[in-house]
N, C-alpha and C positions, 0 to 999 in steps of 0.2 A: 503493501499501497505507497502512496508515495503521502512524503510531509505534506502537503495543502489537505489531500484529502485526509487524514490523519485529524490535524488541526480541527477541518469544518466539524470532522464528524462529534469531536470531544467539546466542542463551542455548543453544540445540537444537543447532545446531550447533560451541559451546563443547563440552556435552555428550558428544562424539565422542571429545576428551582423556581421559576415562575410559581407556578400549581403551588407552594407551597409558602409563597407571601400573601399574607392575609391585610387588606385592607380595610377602612375604619365603615368603608360601606356597607349595606349591607342588602342583597339580593333582595328583587319587586318581590319573591314570595316570603322574604322574609325569615326567613330557614336557615340562611350563615352569612358570612362576611363574604363577599367576593373576594379572588384572589388577582394578581396582574396579570396571569395569563386571562385570564378575562375581560376581565378591564382594557386590556390591549387588543384585544378579537375585537371587545366592542365598539370602543373608540375610533379603531380603522374603517367597521363597518359602517359609524356614525360618518365618516367622509365622505365615501362614498355617497350615501343620503343626502349629506347637508352640502355638499361642494359648490348649489347652484344658489345659496344664500351667502354665497362669502360675497363680501362685497370685491376683492381681489381680484378682478379676472384671469390673472395669469398664474394664481395656485395649478401648480403641478399636482397632479393626484397622486401619483406613482410615492414622488419622495415625503409629500404629507403621511400616506399610509406607513409606506418605510419608519419614519422618525416616530408616527406612535404605535409601530410595533417591537422600535427597540430602545425608546427612550426610557424606559423603567426597565433598563433589564438590569438597572444600577444599583435596584434594589436588592439583586440577590446578594451583596455584600450589603450595602448600606442599609437595608431595610426598608418601609415606608412609613414617611413620613409626613406622617394628620397633617394636613393645610391647615390644620388653627394652633399647632402646637407650637405655642411661640418658640419657647427653650429647645426641641427639638431640631427647628429650623437653622439657629444660630447655628449648627456642626453638620446642615445636612449637604453643602456646597461640598466640605474637604470631606466628605464620608462616598459622597457621590463622588467625588473626580477619581480616588483614590480605585474605586471601583471599577470606574471606568476602566481605568488603567488596566488594571488585571483581565477584566472581563474582556474585552474589548481586542484585546491581546492576546487575544487565547485563537484567535481570526491568523489567516494566513493577512503581510503586511496590510495587503490591499483593503481586502474587505474590511479587516478593524480600523484602517485607516474611513473608510470611506462612514461604516458604522458613527466611530468618534465625530469624524464632521458632522453629522444627523446632529448626534445629542447634543454637539457643542449649539449647537443653529436651536437646536427648541428651544433648549435652557436658556439660551437671549432671548429669544420670541422676536429678535429683529426682521426677519424677511418677513414675505407674506405668506408662504409657504405655512413657517413656524407658525405665526401669529391665528393661520389660521387653527393649525395643528391642537397651540393651545388653547382655544375656545370650546375647542371638542373636550380637551383633558376636562377644563374646568363645570363642562357642560353635564358631563355622564352621570358624576353623582350629585348633582343635583337636582334632573329627573327621578334618579331612587330614590332623591331622600321628599322631593315632592310623592311617590308613589310609595312612600313606607313611612306617612303622616311625621316628614322630620324625622325620624327618627336618631342619624348622629347626631343633627345639629342639638335632638333635645337633648341626648349623652353631653354633649359637652359643651353646653351652654353658651352658642354663640350667637353676637349681636346680629343685626340689621347690617349695622354699617358690616362689619369682617364679611359677610355674605354677599355685599354690593362691590367692596371691594375685589373679591373672588370672580364675581360676573363681569368684571370691568373689560376682560381679552372676549367673549364674549358679544355685548355689545360694541365690543369695535370693531370685531370681526365677522359677524354673522348679526344684524343686526335686527335683523327682521325676526329670528328665530329668539334673540333678548324680547324683543316686545312681547313674542306672545306668550315667553316663558317669567319675565321676571313678574305682573302681576300676582301670579300665581306664587312663588317665592316668596316674593314681602308678604304676601297676604296666612302664608304658611311660617313667616318666620315670627308675624304679627302675633299668629294665634299662639306658638310657642310661648313668647315670652312678653306679650301683652303690648299694650297699644304705645308705650314709649320705647319699643326695642326697637 
């Protein structure tokens, strides 16, 4: 077996660990928390469905889907950092950078470099592709919260302002979708935390 194929197979086997990394978001049937592999599949599929609503006409769907499928691979080493965990987010960048070096480094250099570049682009959220991808990554757990009576928001005691801030990439990249879901999100948060949320 060639060294290239061995590295690719080793990387593929490593991907299986995504199935054991559980996020705070619960499934809409409320049976359990979703894992990273399910989240990545879900948002990559959302890209296909919601691309027509992107404000960026030059969005490259293939690049966006690649970003969405590989950006959370770093959580194999770094773990999932809950979006509303201020303390955990302080060390997130360092933990994820180290993880990215190791995990994408398992691949042959050309493929590892490509995935590392996509991860960095997603993380920087500066290009149109990355902005669209980030919007989908923010939207998916919000939709799950809407369909679980705000489960994650309830257990973490988030404020309306924190959720509004997390929703900003949605408003920027897919405003029609934002306008469709924000009133429901705001209503759910207000019902959880009271009118002064």
